[in-house]
C-alpha positions as CSV (number, residue, x, y, z in Angstrom):
1,M,-67.2,-16.1,8.4
2,P,-67.0,-12.3,8.5
3,S,-69.5,-10.3,10.4
4,T,-72.5,-9.0,8.5
5,T,-72.8,-6.0,10.8
6,T,-72.1,-2.9,8.7
7,P,-72.2,0.8,9.3
8,E,-75.1,3.0,8.3
9,I,-74.8,5.0,5.1
10,Q,-72.9,8.1,6.1
11,T,-71.6,11.3,4.6
12,G,-68.1,12.3,5.6
13,Q,-65.5,10.4,7.4
14,P,-66.4,7.1,9.1
15,A,-67.3,7.4,12.8
16,G,-64.4,6.6,15.0
17,Q,-62.0,6.4,12.1
18,P,-60.6,9.9,11.4
19,A,-58.5,10.3,8.3
20,T,-54.8,10.8,9.1
21,K,-53.6,12.0,5.7
22,A,-53.8,15.7,4.9
23,E,-55.2,15.0,1.5
24,A,-58.1,13.0,2.9
25,R,-61.4,14.7,1.9
26,Q,-65.0,14.4,2.9
27,R,-66.4,11.3,1.4
28,K,-70.0,10.8,0.5
29,A,-71.9,7.5,0.1
30,I,-74.2,7.2,-2.9
31,A,-76.4,4.1,-2.8
32,R,-75.9,2.0,-5.9
33,S,-78.0,-0.3,-8.0
34,V,-76.2,-3.5,-8.8
35,L,-76.8,-6.9,-10.4
36,M,-75.6,-10.1,-8.8
37,C,-75.9,-13.9,-9.4
38,K,-76.1,-16.4,-6.7
39,P,-73.4,-19.1,-7.0
40,E,-75.8,-22.1,-6.9
41,H,-73.8,-23.9,-9.5
42,F,-70.3,-22.6,-8.6
43,T,-67.4,-25.1,-9.0
44,V,-64.1,-25.2,-10.7
45,V,-64.1,-27.8,-13.5
46,Y,-61.9,-26.0,-16.1
47,R,-58.9,-23.7,-16.0
48,I,-59.0,-20.4,-17.8
49,N,-57.0,-18.3,-15.4
50,P,-54.1,-18.9,-13.0
51,W,-56.3,-19.0,-10.0
52,M,-58.3,-22.0,-11.2
53,D,-57.3,-25.6,-10.5
54,P,-59.9,-28.3,-11.1
55,A,-57.9,-30.7,-8.9
56,L,-58.7,-28.6,-5.8
57,P,-62.0,-29.3,-4.1
58,T,-64.6,-26.6,-4.1
59,D,-67.5,-26.1,-1.7
60,T,-70.6,-24.7,-3.4
61,S,-72.5,-24.3,-0.2
62,L,-69.7,-22.3,1.3
63,A,-69.5,-20.1,-1.8
64,V,-73.2,-19.4,-1.5
65,R,-72.8,-18.5,2.2
66,Q,-69.9,-16.2,1.5
67,W,-71.8,-14.6,-1.4
68,Q,-74.8,-14.1,0.8
69,T,-72.7,-12.1,3.2
70,L,-71.7,-9.8,0.4
71,Y,-75.3,-9.5,-0.7
72,D,-76.3,-8.6,2.9
73,V,-73.6,-6.0,3.2
74,Y,-75.0,-4.3,0.0
75,I,-78.6,-4.4,1.4
76,S,-77.4,-2.9,4.7
77,L,-75.8,0.0,2.7
78,G,-79.1,0.7,1.0
79,F,-78.2,-0.7,-2.4
80,D,-80.9,-1.8,-4.8
81,V,-79.7,-5.3,-5.6
82,K,-81.1,-7.1,-8.6
83,L,-80.6,-10.8,-9.2
84,I,-80.2,-12.8,-12.4
85,D,-81.1,-16.5,-12.2
86,P,-78.0,-18.8,-12.3
87,I,-77.9,-21.3,-15.1
88,E,-76.7,-24.9,-14.5
89,G,-73.5,-25.6,-16.4
90,L,-72.3,-22.0,-16.2
91,P,-70.3,-22.1,-12.9
92,D,-68.7,-18.7,-13.5
93,M,-72.0,-16.8,-13.9
94,V,-71.6,-15.7,-10.3
95,Y,-69.0,-13.2,-11.6
96,A,-71.7,-10.8,-12.8
97,A,-69.4,-7.9,-13.5
98,N,-68.2,-9.8,-16.6
99,G,-71.7,-9.8,-18.0
100,G,-71.6,-6.4,-19.6
101,M,-71.4,-2.7,-18.8
102,V,-74.4,-0.4,-18.1
103,I,-74.3,3.4,-18.4
104,D,-77.3,5.7,-18.9
105,G,-79.6,2.8,-19.3
106,I,-77.6,1.3,-22.2
107,A,-76.2,-2.2,-21.6
108,Y,-73.2,-3.1,-23.7
109,G,-73.1,-6.8,-23.7
110,A,-70.2,-9.2,-23.2
111,S,-68.7,-11.5,-25.7
112,F,-66.4,-13.9,-23.8
113,T,-63.0,-15.1,-24.9
114,H,-63.2,-18.7,-23.6
115,P,-65.9,-21.1,-25.0
116,E,-66.7,-22.2,-21.4
117,R,-68.1,-18.8,-20.6
118,Q,-69.5,-17.7,-24.0
119,P,-73.2,-18.7,-23.1
120,E,-73.1,-16.1,-20.3
121,G,-73.1,-13.2,-22.8
122,P,-76.6,-13.9,-24.3
123,A,-78.0,-14.8,-20.8
124,Y,-77.0,-11.4,-19.4
125,M,-78.2,-9.5,-22.5
126,K,-81.5,-11.2,-22.2
127,W,-81.8,-10.1,-18.6
128,F,-80.9,-6.5,-19.6
129,G,-83.6,-6.5,-22.3
130,D,-86.2,-8.0,-20.0
131,N,-85.5,-5.4,-17.4
132,G,-85.8,-2.3,-19.4
133,F,-82.3,-1.6,-20.6
134,T,-81.3,-0.8,-24.2
135,V,-79.0,-3.6,-25.3
136,A,-76.0,-2.9,-27.5
137,V,-75.0,-6.3,-28.9
138,P,-71.1,-6.4,-29.1
139,E,-69.2,-7.1,-32.2
140,E,-65.9,-7.4,-30.5
141,I,-64.6,-9.7,-27.7
142,N,-65.0,-8.1,-24.3
143,E,-65.7,-9.2,-20.8
144,G,-67.8,-6.2,-19.5
145,E,-66.9,-4.5,-16.2
146,G,-64.2,-7.1,-15.7
147,D,-62.2,-4.8,-18.1
148,F,-64.3,-1.6,-18.2
149,L,-64.3,0.8,-15.2
150,L,-66.1,4.2,-15.2
151,V,-64.1,6.9,-13.4
152,G,-65.8,10.2,-13.6
153,D,-66.8,10.7,-17.2
154,T,-64.0,8.5,-18.5
155,I,-63.9,4.7,-19.1
156,L,-60.7,2.9,-18.3
157,A,-60.5,-0.2,-20.5
158,G,-58.2,-3.1,-19.9
159,T,-56.7,-5.4,-22.6
160,G,-53.9,-8.0,-22.7
161,F,-55.7,-11.2,-21.7
162,R,-59.4,-11.1,-22.2
163,S,-61.0,-8.0,-23.9
164,D,-59.8,-7.2,-27.4
165,S,-58.6,-3.6,-27.7
166,R,-61.0,-3.2,-30.6
167,S,-63.9,-3.4,-28.1
168,H,-62.6,-0.1,-26.6
169,Q,-63.4,1.7,-29.8
170,E,-66.8,0.0,-29.9
171,L,-67.4,1.0,-26.3
172,G,-66.5,4.7,-27.1
173,R,-69.1,4.7,-29.9
174,V,-71.8,3.1,-27.7
175,Y,-71.4,5.6,-24.9
176,N,-69.8,8.6,-26.6
177,R,-67.2,8.9,-23.8
178,E,-63.5,9.0,-23.6
179,V,-62.0,5.5,-23.4
180,I,-58.5,5.0,-22.2
181,T,-56.7,1.7,-23.0
182,L,-54.6,0.1,-20.3
183,T,-52.6,-3.0,-21.0
184,L,-52.3,-5.7,-18.4
185,I,-49.1,-7.8,-18.3
186,N,-49.5,-10.2,-15.4
187,P,-51.8,-13.2,-16.1
188,S,-52.8,-13.4,-12.4
189,F,-54.4,-10.0,-13.0
190,Y,-56.2,-10.9,-16.2
191,H,-59.0,-8.4,-15.8
192,L,-58.7,-4.7,-15.1
193,D,-60.9,-5.0,-12.0
194,T,-58.4,-7.3,-10.4
195,A,-55.6,-4.7,-10.7
196,L,-57.4,-1.4,-10.3
197,A,-60.3,-0.3,-8.0
198,V,-62.5,2.8,-8.5
199,L,-62.9,4.5,-5.1
200,D,-64.7,7.7,-6.1
201,S,-66.2,8.1,-9.6
202,T,-67.6,11.6,-8.9
203,P,-66.5,13.9,-11.8
204,G,-63.8,16.3,-10.5
205,Q,-62.8,14.2,-7.6
206,E,-61.9,10.9,-9.2
207,H,-59.9,8.5,-7.0
208,I,-58.6,5.1,-7.7
209,A,-56.3,2.4,-6.2
210,Y,-54.1,0.1,-8.3
211,L,-51.1,-2.3,-8.5
212,P,-48.4,-0.8,-10.6
213,S,-46.7,-4.1,-11.6
214,A,-49.9,-5.3,-13.3
215,F,-49.5,-2.7,-16.1
216,D,-47.1,-2.1,-19.0
217,A,-44.9,1.0,-18.8
218,P,-47.1,3.2,-21.1
219,S,-50.3,2.3,-19.1
220,L,-48.5,3.0,-15.8
221,A,-47.4,6.4,-17.0
222,I,-51.1,7.2,-17.9
223,L,-52.2,6.2,-14.4
224,Q,-49.5,8.2,-12.7
225,E,-50.2,11.3,-14.7
226,R,-54.0,11.2,-14.4
227,Y,-54.3,9.9,-10.9
228,P,-51.3,11.3,-8.9
229,D,-53.2,10.8,-5.6
230,A,-54.1,7.2,-6.2
231,I,-53.6,4.6,-3.5
232,I,-50.8,2.2,-4.4
233,V,-51.7,-1.3,-3.2
234,N,-48.9,-3.8,-2.3
235,E,-48.3,-7.1,-3.9
236,T,-49.5,-9.1,-0.8
237,D,-53.0,-7.5,-0.8
238,A,-53.3,-7.6,-4.6
239,A,-52.4,-11.3,-4.5
240,I,-55.7,-12.0,-2.7
241,L,-57.6,-9.8,-5.1
242,G,-57.8,-7.0,-2.6
243,L,-58.2,-4.5,-5.4
244,N,-61.3,-6.4,-6.7
245,S,-63.4,-4.2,-4.5
246,Y,-66.5,-2.0,-4.8
247,S,-67.1,1.5,-3.4
248,D,-70.1,3.7,-3.0
249,G,-67.9,6.7,-2.5
250,L,-67.5,6.2,1.2
251,N,-68.0,2.6,2.1
252,V,-65.5,0.3,0.3
253,V,-66.2,-3.4,0.3
254,I,-62.9,-5.3,0.1
255,A,-61.3,-8.7,0.8
256,S,-61.2,-9.1,4.5
257,R,-57.5,-10.2,4.4
258,A,-56.3,-7.0,2.6
259,K,-55.1,-5.3,5.8
260,D,-52.7,-2.8,4.4
261,F,-55.3,-1.7,1.8
262,E,-57.8,-1.4,4.6
263,R,-55.3,0.9,6.5
264,Q,-54.8,3.1,3.5
265,L,-58.5,3.4,2.8
266,I,-59.1,4.6,6.4
267,E,-56.2,7.2,6.0
268,H,-57.9,8.5,2.9
269,G,-61.3,9.0,4.6
270,Y,-63.1,5.8,3.5
271,N,-64.9,3.2,5.5
272,P,-63.5,-0.3,4.5
273,I,-65.8,-3.3,5.0
274,G,-64.0,-6.6,4.8
275,V,-65.8,-9.7,3.5
276,D,-64.4,-13.2,3.0
277,L,-65.0,-14.6,-0.5
278,S,-62.2,-17.1,-0.3
279,E,-64.2,-19.9,-2.0
280,L,-65.0,-17.7,-5.0
281,L,-61.3,-16.7,-5.1
282,L,-60.7,-20.3,-6.3
283,G,-62.4,-19.3,-9.5
284,G,-60.4,-16.1,-9.8
285,G,-63.0,-13.6,-8.5
286,G,-63.7,-11.4,-5.6
287,V,-66.1,-8.6,-4.5
288,K,-66.1,-6.6,-7.7
289,C,-66.3,-9.7,-9.9
290,C,-69.7,-10.5,-8.2
291,T,-71.0,-6.9,-8.7
292,L,-72.2,-5.3,-11.9
293,E,-73.3,-1.7,-11.5
294,L,-76.6,-0.7,-13.1
295,R,-76.5,2.9,-14.1
296,R,-79.9,4.2,-15.3
């Protein structure tokens, strides 16, 4: 199990880990509000992505312990962590990021592609409504922050496997923001948040990391033009969902085995924190999948 000892929230470079790249800048941590779901019913009983194999045994108690480590890291970083009650029969509900997107107190709900997950959409929308958010009920198929990532004032929106590209237009109307469509082409990276990580969403200093081979040529050209200083993650780290990470602007929670990504983050002035979510990886999810940001 990974250590749950984490650094205090800091401003600037991590203590004892000076940036070695000239382009590294002062990083600032901003405590987040997030929604999570404890994996009390996690198991793999169907196959809707290449990571899932019902023939392999899963350990629900281990999944809970690993998830608890992630929860404890967020608490230690000063995050406001909200919880939605898990529902028996919905083993993938732990992947809270897929439950919608929340910006400015408006929650755009999810409408899942696969029947096995479709009941999660209403469950998350009910939580949003019960907790003071304005709910925008979707008309189009989408899987929330699995495919929608806010970078500055722009929403990057994935399509190709799960979210219908028509949901991108709907998303733009809901939030009145620029939405950029990115097409995914590798089924192992079936959601945008498995192929791209938002490291700094501050307008004017947006910074991301991504796996080039996960995108079609036009999408890759967009990323290269808009984010020339992005971190390019290698195939090895991406293959353990190293990019499925979550950042507060300084501290970046990543898969503990993503060692080259960890090195690059340090070089760019971030403080990487590794956690082991190997059991939840059996369902095709990692750190970001378990984390839905609540932006009031």
